[in-house]
C-alpha positions in Angstrom: 20.5 -1.8 -17.0 22.8 -3.0 -14.6 21.8 -5.4 -11.6 21.7 -2.6 -9.4 19.5 -1.1 -11.2 17.3 -4.2 -12.0 16.9 -4.4 -8.1 16.2 -0.8 -7.3 13.0 -1.3 -9.4 12.3 -4.6 -8.4 12.4 -3.4 -5.0 10.1 -0.4 -6.0 8.1 -3.2 -7.5 7.2 -5.3 -4.6 6.3 -2.5 -2.6 4.0 -1.2 -5.5 2.0 -5.0 -5.5 1.6 -5.0 -1.7 -0.2 -1.6 -1.8 -1.7 -2.9 -4.6 -3.1 -6.2 -3.1 -3.1 -5.2 0.8 -4.6 -1.9 0.1 -8.2 -2.6 -0.4 -8.2 -4.5 3.2 -7.1 -1.3 4.8 -9.9 0.6 3.2 -12.1 -1.9 3.9 -10.6 -2.1 7.9 -11.2 1.5 7.8 -14.9 1.9 6.2 -15.8 -1.4 8.7 -16.9 0.7 11.5 -18.9 3.2 9.1 -20.5 1.4 6.2 -21.6 -2.2 8.7 -25.0 -1.2 10.1 -25.4 -4.5 11.6 -22.8 -7.4 13.0 -24.2 -9.7 9.7 -22.9 -6.5 7.4 -19.7 -6.5 9.5 -18.9 -9.9 9.0 -19.7 -9.8 4.7 -17.1 -7.1 5.0 -14.4 -9.1 6.8 -15.6 -12.1 4.3 -14.9 -10.6 1.3 -11.1 -10.1 2.5 -10.9 -13.0 4.6 -9.4 -15.6 2.2 -7.1 -13.3 0.7 -5.4 -10.9 3.6 -2.9 -12.9 4.5 -1.7 -13.5 1.3 -1.7 -10.4 0.0 0.9 -9.7 3.5 3.4 -11.8 1.3 4.4 -8.9 -0.7 5.1 -7.2 2.4 7.3 -9.8 3.9 8.9 -10.4 0.2 9.6 -6.1 0.0 11.3 -6.4 3.3 13.5 -9.1 2.6 14.6 -7.8 -0.8 15.4 -4.6 0.9 17.7 -6.9 3.6 19.1 -8.7 1.0 19.6 -6.7 -2.0 20.3 -3.3 -0.2 21.7 -4.2 3.0 22.9 -1.1 4.2 19.9 0.8 2.9 17.4 -1.9 5.1 19.8 -0.7 8.3 19.3 2.8 7.8 15.9 2.6 7.1 15.1 0.5 10.0 17.0 2.5 12.1 16.0 6.1 10.9 12.3 5.0 10.6 11.9 2.2 13.5 9.2 4.3 15.6 6.3 4.5 12.9 7.4 0.8 11.6 7.1 0.0 14.4 3.7 0.9 14.8 2.7 -0.3 11.6 3.8 -4.1 12.7 1.9 -3.5 15.8 -1.2 -2.6 14.2 -1.0 -5.2 11.7 -0.6 -7.7 14.2 -3.5 -6.6 16.1 -5.6 -6.4 13.2 -4.8 -9.9 12.4 -5.4 -11.5 15.4 -8.6 -9.0 15.6 -9.9 -10.9 12.1 -9.5 -14.1 13.9 -10.9 -13.5 17.5 -13.4 -11.4 16.5 -16.3 -14.2 16.4 -14.8 -16.7 18.8 -17.2 -15.2 22.0 -20.6 -14.2 21.1 -20.2 -11.0 23.0 -21.6 -7.3 22.3 -18.2 -6.4 24.6 -15.9 -8.7 22.8 -16.7 -8.0 19.0 -16.8 -4.0 19.6 -13.6 -4.4 21.0 -12.3 -6.3 17.9 -14.2 -4.0 15.7 -12.1 -1.0 17.5 -9.0 -3.0 16.8 -9.8 -3.8 12.9 -10.7 -0.1 12.2 -7.1 1.0 14.2 -5.0 -1.8 12.5 -6.2 -0.5 8.9 -6.1 3.0 10.1 -2.7 3.2 11.7 -0.4 1.3 8.5 -2.7 3.1 5.7 -1.5 6.5 7.2 1.9 5.9 8.3 2.8 4.0 5.2 2.0 7.2 3.2 3.7 9.6 5.6 7.0 7.7 5.7 7.4 7.1 1.8 7.1 10.7 1.5 9.1 11.2 3.8 11.7 9.3 1.9 11.1 10.8 -1.3 11.4 14.4 0.4 14.5 13.6 2.1 15.4 12.2 5.6 18.2 13.6 7.7 21.1 11.0 7.3 24.5 12.1 8.4 27.4 11.2 6.9 28.1 8.2 9.3 24.6 6.9 7.8 22.5 7.9 11.3 19.7 9.7 10.9 19.2 12.7 12.8 15.4 12.6 13.2 13.0 11.6 15.3 9.3 10.4 14.3 7.2 13.8 15.4 10.2 15.3 12.4 8.2 12.7 9.9 4.5 15.0 10.5 5.6 17.4 8.1 3.4 18.7 5.6 4.4 16.9 2.9 4.6 13.8 4.8 0.7 14.5 5.7 -0.1 15.1 2.5 1.6 11.6 1.7 -0.7 10.1 4.2 -3.5 11.7 3.3 -2.9 10.3 -0.5 -2.4 6.6 1.1 -5.5 7.5 3.3 -7.7 7.6 0.4 -6.1 5.6 -2.3 -6.4 2.6 0.3 -10.3 3.8 0.9 -11.9 3.8 -2.7 -9.4 0.6 -3.4 -11.4 -1.0 -0.8 -15.2 0.9 -1.1 -14.9 -0.4 -5.2 -13.8 -3.9 -3.4 -16.9 -4.0 -1.1 -19.3 -3.3 -4.3 -17.6 -5.9 -6.0 -18.2 -8.6 -3.1 -21.4 -7.5 -2.1 -25.2 -7.3 -2.6 -28.1 -5.2 -1.4 -27.7 -2.0 0.4 -23.9 -2.9 2.0 -23.2 -2.7 -2.6 -25.1 0.5 -3.3 -23.6 2.4 -0.1 -20.0 1.0 -1.2 -20.7 2.8 -4.9 -21.7 5.6 -3.2 -18.5 5.7 -0.8 -16.2 5.2 -4.0 -18.2 8.0 -5.6 -17.9 10.7 -2.9 -14.0 9.5 -2.5 -13.5 9.6 -5.9 -13.4 14.0 -5.9 -11.5 14.1 -2.6 -8.5 11.5 -4.1 -8.2 13.7 -7.2 -8.1 16.9 -5.3 -5.2 15.3 -2.9 -3.2 13.3 -5.7 -2.9 16.9 -7.5 -1.6 18.5 -4.7 1.0 15.7 -3.9 1.9 16.3 -7.2 2.2 20.0 -6.9 3.9 19.6 -3.6 6.4 17.1 -5.1 7.5 20.0 -7.3 8.3 22.5 -4.0 9.6 19.4 -1.5 11.0 16.7 -3.4 13.7 16.3 -6.4 11.8 13.2 -8.1 10.9 15.7 -11.1 14.9 15.8 -12.0 14.8 12.8 -13.4 10.9 13.3 -15.3 12.7 16.8 -17.0 15.8 15.0 -18.0 13.9 12.4 -19.5 10.0 13.8 -20.3 8.5 10.2 -21.5 8.5 9.3 -17.7 5.6 11.5 -17.3 3.8 8.8 -19.2 3.8 7.4 -15.7 1.7 10.6 -14.2 -0.4 10.7 -17.4 -1.1 7.0 -16.9 -2.2 7.4 -13.1 -4.0 9.8 -14.2 -6.5 8.4 -17.1 -6.7 5.2 -14.5 -8.3 7.4 -12.0 -10.9 8.9 -14.2 -11.4 5.5 -15.6 -12.3 4.2 -12.5 -14.9 6.8 -11.8 -16.4 6.0 -15.5 -16.3 2.2 -14.7 -18.2 2.8 -11.2 -21.1 5.2 -12.5 -21.4 2.2 -15.7 -21.5 -0.6 -12.8 -18.2 -2.2 -14.1 -16.9 -3.0 -10.9 -14.1 -5.5 -12.1 -12.4 -2.7 -13.9 -13.0 -0.3 -11.8 -10.8 -2.2 -9.4 -8.2 -2.8 -11.6 -7.8 0.9 -13.1 -7.8 1.5 -9.2 -5.0 -1.0 -8.9 -2.9 1.2 -11.7 -3.5 4.0 -9.8 -1.8 2.6 -6.8 1.0 1.4 -8.9 1.3 4.1 -10.6 1.5 6.2 -7.9 3.9 4.2 -5.9 6.2 4.2 -9.2 6.0 8.1 -9.7 8.1 8.3 -6.3 10.2 5.3 -7.4 11.6 6.6 -10.9 11.7 10.0 -9.4 14.0 8.7 -6.4 16.1 7.0 -9.1 18.9 6.1 -8.5 18.2 7.2 -4.8 16.7 5.0 -2.2 17.3 7.4 1.1 18.4 10.6 -0.4 19.5 12.6 2.5 18.2 16.1 3.2 21.9 17.2 4.7 24.3 16.6 2.1 23.3 14.7 -1.3 26.7 12.8 -0.8 25.4 11.2 2.1 22.6 9.5 0.2 22.1 6.1 0.6 21.6 5.0 -3.1 21.4 1.6 -4.8 25.4 1.4 -5.7 26.9 2.2 -2.4 23.4 -0.2 -0.7 23.6 -3.4 -2.7 24.9 -6.3 -1.6 27.7 -8.3 -4.2 27.0 -8.5 -7.8 27.0 -12.8 -6.7 24.6 -12.6 -4.1 22.3 -10.2 -6.8 22.8 -12.5 -10.1 21.9 -15.4 -7.5 18.5 -13.4 -5.9 17.3 -13.0 -9.2 17.1 -16.8 -10.0 15.4 -17.6 -7.1 12.8 -14.5 -7.8 12.5 -15.5 -11.6 11.9 -19.1 -10.6 9.3 -18.3 -7.1 7.4 -14.6 -7.9 5.8 -16.2 -10.6 4.7 -18.9 -8.6 3.3 -16.3 -6.0 1.6 -14.6 -8.1 0.0 -17.7 -10.2 -1.3 -18.7 -6.7 -2.5 -15.6 -5.8 -4.5 -15.4 -9.3 -6.0 -18.7 -8.4 -6.8 -17.9 -5.0 -8.6 -14.6 -6.3 -10.4 -16.6 -9.1 -11.6 -19.4 -6.5 -12.8 -16.9 -4.4 -14.5 -14.2 -6.9 -17.8 -14.9 -6.3 -20.1 -12.2 -3.8 -19.8 -12.9 -0.5 -23.6 -14.3 1.0 -25.1 -15.3 3.8 -24.6 -19.0 3.0 -21.0 -18.3 3.3 -21.2 -16.9 6.6 -22.6 -20.5 7.9 -19.0 -22.2 7.2 -16.7 -22.9 9.8 -14.1 -21.5 8.0 -15.3 -18.5 7.9 -15.0 -15.5 10.0 
């Protein structure tokens, strides 16, 4: 595979890693006002992701940086075409981060209620908009020959885009509920387990709807039909989804969470594999599409960046693995007494 192809799949992998890691943060933030019945349980929920959420967003920065450095044309067109949606995501992420830090600073109900709503909104908006955005990328954007998109934010709210938004929402809710089952005990643990089991059939239905809608609204299946071995990605994703439910029923929540992570990785790569070599397909004319080849930086730039990635990405993975290992236990009442807790 040439440099452009390697970087295309690295680009997809970085987005998939972001959704896999930060996805359970989003899910917990959305479940936060529903599963947290009192302030103690809400603090348990926040602290279940407290040491990890900002590290998880490193993958978002990396994915954005790679888009800018490796595919500058794609970066320019993506951020101009999807400007409104991406800015909403950015503001929501900022609001969520501030809410985590500020919620416990003043012991007043109205203060905490405001930041509780901020945590919910700051998690819900990115979860849905990321799904809508990527679904529309899979479907194709109205990119003209000049590289300018003639669409608006409301054009993204089409049938296929809404299904994509629902898929991402349910993926993250399920991922988050399984993570809560790992990190909590007592009634909150039982509610988290029950929530995961209730969400599972809805996730399966929406996932199947998304696969079916992709046949009619996109050209993603062209690569799969040309190389049937690629259908393994879909089969693996579906198998991981059923495995997650099996492990939850057997109270093996770590395996359920890893299965859920594979579902997210497989779902993202379903689109990435189908897109190749397109990055931003044009719905106006395929000749206007932005590809890994007409959007890539110079070969020398790609080579230098590849060396940097080979050196530093394993270090980031090692650091995150260490952080997950250090904070692998359940969040307890004693953990909330530390000054560093949320």
